C-alpha positions in Angstrom: 176.6 -168.4 188.0 173.0 -168.6 188.0 173.0 -172.3 187.4 175.6 -173.2 190.1 173.5 -171.1 192.5 170.2 -172.8 191.5 172.1 -176.0 192.0 173.2 -175.5 195.3 170.1 -174.2 196.5 170.8 -170.8 196.8 168.2 -167.9 196.5 168.2 -165.7 193.8 168.7 -162.7 196.0 172.4 -163.8 196.8 173.6 -164.0 192.8 172.0 -160.6 192.1 174.1 -159.3 195.2 177.3 -161.6 194.3 177.0 -160.8 190.8 176.7 -156.6 191.7 179.5 -156.7 194.2 181.8 -158.1 192.1 180.6 -155.7 189.0 181.5 -153.3 191.7 184.8 -154.7 192.4 185.6 -154.8 189.1 184.9 -151.6 188.1 186.8 -150.1 191.1 190.0 -151.9 189.9 189.5 -150.4 186.3 189.3 -146.9 188.0 192.2 -147.4 190.4 194.7 -148.9 187.6 193.3 -146.0 185.1 194.3 -143.5 188.1 197.6 -145.3 188.6 198.5 -145.0 185.2 197.5 -141.3 184.9 199.9 -140.6 187.8 203.0 -142.7 186.6 202.3 -140.8 183.3 202.5 -137.6 185.0 205.7 -138.3 187.1 207.6 -139.4 183.9 206.8 -136.3 181.8 207.3 -133.8 185.0 210.8 -131.8 184.7 210.2 -131.7 188.7 210.6 -134.6 190.7 209.3 -133.4 193.8 206.4 -132.1 192.4 204.8 -135.3 190.7 205.5 -137.1 193.4 203.5 -135.2 195.7 200.6 -135.1 192.5 200.9 -138.6 192.1 200.7 -139.2 196.5 197.6 -137.4 196.2 195.8 -139.1 193.6 196.6 -142.4 195.4 194.7 -141.3 198.4 191.8 -140.4 196.5 191.2 -143.8 195.3 188.5 -145.4 195.4 187.3 -147.3 198.5 185.6 -150.6 199.2 183.1 -148.9 201.2 181.7 -149.7 204.9 182.0 -153.4 205.4 178.6 -153.5 207.1 177.2 -152.8 203.5 178.6 -156.2 202.1 176.5 -159.2 202.0 176.6 -161.1 205.2 177.3 -164.8 205.8 173.7 -165.3 206.4 172.8 -164.2 202.9 174.6 -167.4 201.9 172.3 -169.5 204.0 170.2 -171.6 202.3 166.5 -170.4 202.9 163.3 -172.5 203.4 
């Protein structure tokens, strides 16, 4: 990724920020899948489907968010800096 960015003339900060964002998104995806699998497992094992459904809904509502869009890199960060 760094080699491609250098070839395109992107500043190192863009590469670092992009790498960090991709790592954070991947981490959130893994956490989301883990929580969903836990909720499904709990629902399958539960003798009362209604209680399990409520628990699953609560777990899904607590999934991590992507944060405020304002904290993401802007298009300006991608502009070649002179």
